[in-house]
Residue frames as qw, qx, qy, qz and C-alpha x, y, z in Angstrom:
[[0.054, 0.335, -0.470, 0.815, 7.86, -9.48, -16.51],
 [0.392, -0.488, -0.774, 0.094, 5.95, -10.50, -13.38],
 [0.118, -0.511, 0.031, -0.851, 3.90, -7.74, -11.88],
 [0.079, -0.143, -0.808, 0.566, 2.98, -7.78, -8.20],
 [0.163, -0.646, -0.673, -0.321, -0.79, -7.70, -7.80],
 [0.129, -0.566, 0.098, -0.809, -2.23, -4.53, -6.30],
 [0.771, -0.524, -0.167, -0.321, -3.96, -6.63, -3.69],
 [0.869, -0.148, -0.256, 0.398, -0.73, -8.21, -2.61],
 [0.383, 0.362, -0.164, 0.834, 1.05, -4.86, -2.58],
 [0.309, -0.612, -0.040, -0.727, -1.67, -3.18, -0.51],
 [0.239, 0.048, -0.841, 0.482, -1.63, -5.75, 2.29],
 [0.090, -0.491, -0.770, 0.398, -4.03, -4.93, 5.06],
 [0.126, 0.460, 0.060, -0.877, -4.80, -1.51, 3.54],
 [0.036, 0.151, 0.859, 0.488, -7.62, -2.77, 1.39],
 [0.296, 0.245, 0.403, -0.831, -10.66, -0.47, 1.81],
 [0.611, 0.307, -0.202, -0.701, -12.38, -1.54, -1.39],
 [0.863, -0.048, 0.411, -0.289, -11.99, -5.26, -0.98],
 [0.499, 0.593, -0.581, -0.246, -9.35, -6.39, -3.45],
 [0.105, -0.330, 0.919, -0.190, -8.50, -9.29, -1.17],
 [0.601, 0.220, 0.640, -0.425, -12.02, -10.59, -1.75],
 [0.555, 0.514, -0.368, -0.541, -11.59, -11.08, -5.51],
 [0.082, 0.162, -0.980, -0.079, -12.28, -14.79, -5.35],
 [0.329, 0.276, 0.818, -0.384, -15.39, -16.86, -5.78],
 [0.299, 0.603, 0.716, 0.184, -18.70, -16.51, -7.57],
 [0.073, -0.302, 0.109, 0.944, -18.98, -13.29, -9.61],
 [0.339, 0.618, 0.706, -0.063, -22.56, -12.55, -10.63],
 [0.066, -0.086, 0.325, 0.940, -23.23, -10.28, -13.59],
 [0.423, 0.463, 0.494, -0.602, -26.70, -8.78, -14.02],
 [0.388, 0.402, 0.706, 0.434, -28.78, -9.29, -17.21],
 [0.005, -0.089, -0.197, -0.976, -30.31, -6.43, -19.20],
 [0.122, -0.562, -0.818, 0.029, -33.59, -6.56, -17.36],
 [0.041, -0.478, -0.106, -0.871, -35.70, -3.36, -17.51],
 [0.651, -0.609, -0.335, -0.306, -37.86, -4.53, -14.60],
 [0.084, 0.605, -0.567, 0.552, -35.96, -3.23, -11.57],
 [0.711, -0.377, 0.353, -0.477, -38.06, -5.15, -9.06],
 [0.987, 0.143, -0.057, -0.038, -37.36, -8.39, -10.82],
 [0.565, 0.572, -0.424, 0.417, -33.66, -7.55, -11.00],
 [0.182, -0.590, 0.510, -0.599, -33.43, -6.64, -7.35],
 [0.870, -0.244, 0.220, -0.368, -35.35, -9.68, -6.16],
 [0.946, 0.248, -0.165, 0.129, -33.16, -12.09, -8.16],
 [0.386, 0.616, -0.454, 0.515, -29.99, -10.30, -7.08],
 [0.462, -0.555, 0.439, -0.535, -30.95, -10.40, -3.43],
 [0.976, -0.088, 0.106, -0.171, -31.54, -14.11, -3.70],
 [0.796, 0.426, -0.287, 0.320, -28.11, -14.60, -5.28],
 [0.072, 0.619, -0.489, 0.610, -26.46, -12.52, -2.53],
 [0.728, -0.409, 0.309, -0.455, -28.42, -14.41, 0.12],
 [0.988, 0.131, -0.087, -0.002, -26.96, -17.55, -1.43],
 [0.757, -0.475, 0.163, 0.419, -23.47, -16.35, -0.62],
 [0.603, 0.539, 0.183, 0.560, -22.29, -14.47, -3.69],
 [0.385, -0.762, -0.132, 0.504, -20.06, -11.58, -2.71],
 [0.205, -0.299, 0.401, 0.841, -19.07, -10.08, -6.07],
 [0.426, 0.682, 0.582, -0.120, -21.64, -8.41, -8.32],
 [0.219, -0.132, 0.367, 0.894, -21.20, -6.60, -11.57],
 [0.403, 0.674, 0.406, -0.468, -23.96, -4.29, -12.78],
 [0.163, -0.144, 0.645, 0.732, -24.17, -4.57, -16.59],
 [0.421, 0.648, 0.588, -0.238, -27.09, -3.14, -18.54],
 [0.290, -0.095, 0.476, 0.825, -26.39, -2.21, -22.16],
 [0.034, 0.520, 0.732, 0.440, -30.04, -1.58, -22.98],
 [0.215, -0.812, -0.490, 0.234, -31.25, 0.97, -20.36],
 [0.196, 0.847, 0.029, 0.494, -31.00, 4.76, -20.49],
 [0.316, 0.387, -0.503, 0.706, -28.78, 6.74, -18.16],
 [0.457, -0.414, 0.242, -0.749, -31.49, 7.59, -15.61],
 [0.934, -0.160, -0.133, -0.290, -32.69, 3.99, -15.36],
 [0.773, 0.208, -0.465, 0.378, -29.14, 2.70, -15.02],
 [0.043, 0.454, -0.451, 0.767, -28.45, 5.22, -12.25],
 [0.695, -0.350, 0.129, -0.614, -31.57, 4.07, -10.36],
 [0.966, -0.027, -0.251, -0.054, -30.70, 0.42, -10.72],
 [0.588, 0.358, -0.491, 0.534, -27.03, 0.93, -9.77],
 [0.182, -0.465, 0.423, -0.756, -27.92, 2.88, -6.62],
 [0.855, -0.254, 0.048, -0.450, -30.48, 0.22, -5.59],
 [0.920, 0.125, -0.336, 0.158, -27.90, -2.54, -6.14],
 [0.268, 0.494, -0.508, 0.653, -25.36, -0.55, -4.11],
 [0.539, -0.432, 0.308, -0.654, -27.79, -0.67, -1.22],
 [0.972, -0.066, -0.108, -0.197, -28.21, -4.42, -1.59],
 [0.758, 0.326, -0.423, 0.373, -24.52, -5.16, -1.82],
 [0.040, -0.535, 0.483, -0.692, -23.84, -3.06, 1.28],
 [0.771, -0.339, 0.167, -0.512, -26.50, -5.02, 3.19],
 [1.000, 0.003, -0.026, -0.002, -24.83, -8.35, 2.26],
 [0.480, -0.706, 0.427, 0.299, -21.22, -7.15, 2.46],
 [0.777, 0.296, 0.446, 0.332, -20.64, -7.73, -1.23],
 [0.256, -0.352, 0.322, 0.841, -18.58, -5.87, -3.80],
 [0.522, 0.738, 0.400, -0.152, -20.37, -3.93, -6.55],
 [0.343, -0.255, 0.480, 0.766, -18.54, -3.34, -9.83],
 [0.486, 0.693, 0.211, -0.489, -19.95, -1.35, -12.70],
 [0.695, 0.234, 0.529, 0.427, -19.54, -2.43, -16.33],
 [0.424, 0.397, 0.404, 0.707, -18.04, 0.10, -18.69],
 [0.088, -0.830, -0.270, -0.479, -18.93, 3.29, -16.82],
 [0.445, -0.001, -0.467, 0.764, -16.58, 5.14, -14.47],
 [0.224, -0.327, 0.022, -0.918, -19.12, 8.00, -14.05],
 [0.745, -0.370, -0.340, -0.438, -21.79, 5.54, -12.88],
 [0.731, -0.111, -0.549, 0.389, -19.35, 3.90, -10.50],
 [0.211, 0.102, -0.342, 0.910, -18.57, 7.19, -8.86],
 [0.430, -0.327, -0.153, -0.828, -22.23, 8.28, -8.84],
 [0.823, -0.323, -0.357, -0.300, -23.41, 5.05, -7.19],
 [0.341, -0.696, 0.573, -0.267, -20.39, 4.82, -4.84],
 [0.986, 0.095, -0.118, -0.075, -19.62, 1.38, -6.22],
 [0.740, -0.531, 0.323, 0.256, -16.45, -0.51, -5.43],
 [0.340, -0.393, 0.611, 0.597, -15.02, -0.42, -8.93],
 [0.603, 0.593, -0.125, -0.519, -15.34, -0.79, -12.67],
 [0.684, -0.027, 0.672, 0.281, -14.88, -3.52, -15.24],
 [0.349, 0.719, -0.217, -0.561, -13.83, -2.46, -18.72],
 [0.862, 0.300, 0.372, 0.167, -13.68, -4.30, -22.07],
 [0.590, -0.026, 0.325, 0.739, -11.12, -3.65, -24.79],
 [0.159, 0.517, 0.424, 0.726, -13.41, -1.05, -26.48],
 [0.357, -0.803, -0.477, -0.004, -14.60, 0.64, -23.25],
 [0.087, -0.965, 0.153, -0.196, -11.83, 3.18, -22.79],
 [0.486, 0.531, -0.577, 0.386, -8.23, 3.29, -21.68],
 [0.759, -0.419, -0.469, 0.168, -7.44, 1.38, -18.54],
 [0.478, -0.027, -0.279, 0.833, -4.82, 3.88, -17.38],
 [0.148, -0.360, -0.097, -0.916, -7.25, 6.75, -17.75],
 [0.673, -0.494, -0.421, -0.354, -9.87, 4.84, -15.78],
 [0.712, -0.256, -0.440, 0.484, -7.33, 4.12, -13.04],
 [0.231, 0.165, -0.143, 0.948, -6.55, 7.80, -12.83],
 [0.396, -0.417, -0.200, -0.793, -10.19, 8.69, -12.42],
 [0.784, -0.420, -0.436, -0.139, -10.97, 5.91, -9.93],
 [0.278, -0.786, 0.456, -0.312, -7.89, 6.66, -7.85],
 [0.216, 0.386, -0.884, 0.150, -5.78, 4.09, -6.08],
 [0.440, -0.116, 0.668, -0.589, -8.65, 2.88, -3.97],
 [0.806, 0.236, 0.221, -0.496, -11.33, 1.41, -6.18],
 [0.656, -0.069, 0.724, 0.203, -11.12, -1.86, -8.05],
 [0.468, 0.613, -0.322, -0.549, -10.44, -1.97, -11.82],
 [0.689, -0.017, 0.717, 0.102, -10.91, -5.16, -13.82],
 [0.303, 0.564, -0.449, -0.623, -10.31, -5.82, -17.52],
 [0.907, 0.277, 0.278, -0.155, -11.55, -8.21, -20.14],
 [0.156, -0.615, 0.666, 0.392, -8.66, -9.89, -21.87],
 [0.795, 0.377, -0.163, -0.447, -10.67, -12.31, -24.03],
 [0.989, 0.066, 0.025, 0.127, -8.20, -14.88, -25.44],
 [0.521, 0.694, -0.236, 0.437, -5.02, -12.79, -25.08],
 [0.738, -0.428, -0.216, 0.475, -2.19, -13.08, -22.57],
 [0.393, 0.233, 0.058, 0.888, -0.67, -9.96, -24.10],
 [0.266, -0.676, -0.250, -0.640, -3.80, -7.97, -23.17],
 [0.739, -0.607, -0.287, 0.059, -3.44, -9.28, -19.64],
 [0.653, -0.119, -0.104, 0.740, 0.15, -8.11, -19.44],
 [0.128, 0.427, 0.165, 0.880, -0.86, -4.68, -20.70],
 [0.494, -0.691, -0.323, -0.418, -3.75, -4.48, -18.27],
 [0.767, -0.448, -0.268, 0.373, -1.45, -5.37, -15.38],
 [0.482, 0.069, -0.003, 0.873, 0.93, -2.63, -16.40],
 [0.119, -0.537, -0.256, -0.795, -2.02, -0.17, -16.48],
 [0.108, -0.230, 0.577, -0.776, -2.84, -0.94, -12.87],
 [0.714, -0.256, -0.371, -0.536, -5.83, -3.30, -12.97],
 [0.463, -0.421, 0.632, -0.457, -6.72, -5.51, -9.99],
 [0.663, 0.044, 0.746, -0.054, -7.90, -8.57, -11.93],
 [0.240, 0.344, -0.599, -0.682, -8.12, -9.89, -15.46],
 [0.725, 0.213, 0.523, -0.395, -10.92, -11.85, -17.13],
 [0.021, 0.282, -0.807, -0.518, -10.80, -14.34, -19.98],
 [0.550, 0.362, 0.708, -0.254, -13.50, -15.86, -22.20],
 [0.799, -0.172, 0.133, -0.561, -15.67, -16.95, -23.68],
 [0.218, -0.342, 0.913, -0.038, -14.96, -20.46, -22.47],
 [0.292, 0.315, 0.903, 0.010, -18.35, -21.86, -23.52],
 [0.009, 0.483, 0.579, 0.656, -21.25, -20.90, -25.74],
 [0.080, -0.349, -0.488, 0.796, -22.92, -17.83, -24.29],
 [0.171, 0.744, 0.629, 0.149, -26.31, -16.27, -24.99],
 [0.165, -0.866, -0.070, 0.466, -24.92, -12.87, -23.99],
 [0.128, 0.733, -0.487, -0.459, -22.18, -13.01, -26.61],
 [0.917, 0.161, 0.349, -0.108, -23.00, -15.94, -28.94],
 [0.740, 0.642, -0.115, 0.164, -20.30, -15.07, -31.52],
 [0.284, -0.846, 0.449, -0.048, -17.50, -14.68, -29.03],
 [0.616, 0.440, -0.649, 0.075, -14.33, -16.67, -29.74],
 [0.888, -0.406, -0.215, 0.014, -13.36, -19.46, -27.37],
 [0.073, -0.818, 0.519, -0.238, -10.60, -19.01, -24.83],
 [0.716, 0.148, -0.659, 0.176, -8.11, -21.71, -23.79],
 [0.701, -0.690, -0.165, -0.072, -8.38, -22.62, -20.09],
 [0.779, -0.044, -0.138, 0.610, -4.56, -22.64, -19.98],
 [0.150, 0.666, 0.013, 0.730, -4.72, -18.81, -20.08],
 [0.572, -0.763, -0.161, -0.254, -5.99, -18.76, -16.50],
 [0.818, -0.467, 0.025, 0.334, -2.94, -20.16, -14.80],
 [0.630, 0.294, 0.126, 0.708, -0.57, -18.50, -17.26],
 [0.001, -0.755, -0.098, -0.648, -1.98, -15.05, -16.60],
 [0.645, -0.755, -0.041, -0.108, -1.97, -15.51, -12.85],
 [0.839, -0.218, 0.065, 0.495, 1.64, -16.72, -12.92],
 [0.501, 0.378, 0.143, 0.765, 2.82, -13.81, -15.11],
 [0.073, -0.674, -0.099, -0.729, 0.86, -10.93, -13.58],
 [0.195, -0.034, -0.726, 0.659, 0.24, -12.04, -10.00],
 [0.414, -0.053, 0.038, -0.908, -3.37, -10.89, -10.43],
 [0.529, 0.201, 0.750, -0.342, -6.59, -12.80, -9.70],
 [0.123, 0.101, -0.710, -0.686, -8.06, -14.25, -12.85],
 [0.554, 0.277, 0.485, -0.617, -11.73, -14.62, -13.80],
 [0.152, 0.091, 0.879, 0.443, -13.40, -16.97, -16.30],
 [0.438, 0.416, 0.248, -0.758, -16.52, -15.91, -18.21],
 [0.422, 0.303, -0.555, -0.649, -18.79, -17.13, -20.98],
 [0.766, -0.028, -0.473, -0.435, -21.55, -19.69, -20.74],
 [0.156, 0.266, -0.855, 0.417, -20.52, -21.02, -17.35],
 [0.750, -0.355, -0.255, -0.496, -22.88, -23.44, -15.66],
 [0.672, -0.518, 0.470, -0.242, -22.73, -25.73, -12.68],
 [0.968, 0.116, 0.216, 0.052, -21.86, -28.61, -15.00],
 [0.737, 0.525, -0.053, 0.422, -18.98, -26.99, -16.90],
 [0.164, -0.932, 0.215, -0.242, -17.48, -24.82, -14.15],
 [0.834, -0.487, 0.220, 0.138, -15.22, -27.44, -12.45],
 [0.815, 0.247, 0.129, 0.508, -12.61, -27.66, -15.24],
 [0.197, 0.815, -0.033, 0.544, -12.14, -23.86, -15.10],
 [0.566, -0.778, 0.191, -0.196, -11.62, -23.98, -11.37],
 [0.904, -0.215, 0.238, 0.284, -9.07, -26.78, -11.74],
 [0.636, 0.540, 0.124, 0.537, -7.40, -24.72, -14.48],
 [0.455, -0.071, -0.251, 0.851, -6.78, -21.89, -12.01],
 [0.128, -0.649, -0.303, -0.686, -9.78, -19.51, -12.10],
 [0.127, -0.046, -0.588, 0.798, -10.05, -17.41, -8.95],
 [0.403, 0.349, 0.347, -0.772, -13.48, -16.14, -9.97],
 [0.189, 0.291, 0.843, 0.412, -16.25, -17.37, -12.30],
 [0.259, 0.211, 0.028, -0.942, -18.49, -14.77, -13.87],
 [0.087, 0.333, 0.933, 0.106, -22.05, -16.09, -14.31],
 [0.332, 0.018, -0.069, -0.941, -25.20, -14.50, -15.75],
 [0.665, -0.079, -0.422, -0.611, -27.84, -16.93, -17.05],
 [0.601, -0.087, -0.785, 0.123, -27.04, -19.87, -14.78],
 [0.134, -0.181, -0.605, 0.764, -27.90, -17.59, -11.87],
 [0.277, 0.203, 0.103, -0.934, -30.49, -15.14, -13.09],
 [0.620, 0.079, -0.455, -0.634, -32.41, -17.63, -15.21],
 [0.215, 0.030, -0.948, 0.234, -32.31, -20.39, -12.60],
 [0.480, -0.547, -0.597, -0.339, -35.58, -21.54, -11.09],
 [0.623, -0.750, -0.172, 0.137, -34.08, -20.86, -7.70],
 [0.407, 0.773, -0.272, 0.403, -31.27, -18.23, -7.95],
 [0.445, -0.718, 0.448, -0.292, -30.33, -18.55, -4.27],
 [0.912, -0.162, 0.376, 0.026, -29.83, -22.34, -4.58],
 [0.766, 0.576, -0.015, 0.285, -27.88, -21.87, -7.80],
 [0.063, 0.845, -0.377, 0.375, -25.53, -19.46, -5.99],
 [0.678, -0.535, 0.464, -0.196, -25.09, -21.84, -3.10],
 [0.955, 0.116, 0.250, 0.107, -24.20, -24.66, -5.45],
 [0.545, 0.740, -0.182, 0.349, -21.62, -22.55, -7.29],
 [0.226, -0.783, 0.462, -0.349, -20.02, -21.63, -3.98],
 [0.882, -0.257, 0.387, -0.075, -19.94, -25.29, -3.02],
 [0.857, 0.461, -0.001, 0.230, -17.99, -25.96, -6.27],
 [0.183, 0.825, -0.373, 0.384, -15.37, -23.46, -5.18],
 [0.588, -0.574, 0.496, -0.281, -15.01, -25.29, -1.86],
 [0.943, 0.022, 0.332, -0.022, -14.73, -28.68, -3.66],
 [0.804, 0.514, 0.103, 0.281, -12.52, -27.81, -6.62],
 [0.297, 0.777, -0.283, 0.478, -10.03, -25.25, -5.19],
 [0.564, 0.017, -0.623, 0.541, -7.48, -25.48, -2.39]]
């Protein structure tokens, strides 16, 4: 069954930016140093990135709240979306644009109920088209697949087939995101395979010049996609 995407169904009524679910998708590393995190993130946003996910599995609740609120201020300044990994409460607390959930992070339908119709909900679907179908039925706004390459964040993750990207978009009508070890060198095949977004951590945050790295990723989208 083909499900119409929420972004397509909502048309011009898109207060949380679903229509902007395309392009470079930066994900924060587990850095305890908030100043370092904010400086690198601002450089990435200054380079043109307009989708940011706050992900910190190591910090305590208070520290995560502080970082999320600070990142919300940055994303507002640059007109970027802020999504929160695995935490609906933190999303609502920080007034973020939405949440991204993995398979073990709670029920998608329950998250949709708490977020309401407005905010964005994304789901990790790993290597499974069936998970993408279920996520679409639960009301998500985009689906993510990976790991496509070796990743320091999840070194044991199974590899995903790039063919999932176009298949999921065709079946669900939703934007699709590729994740896992993506660099400037290996990104083009995923864009040609149909990725609407590319989620990147190390190739941005560990770059000598995060702003330049963001600019080069955005240039790839211009070169490799219609």
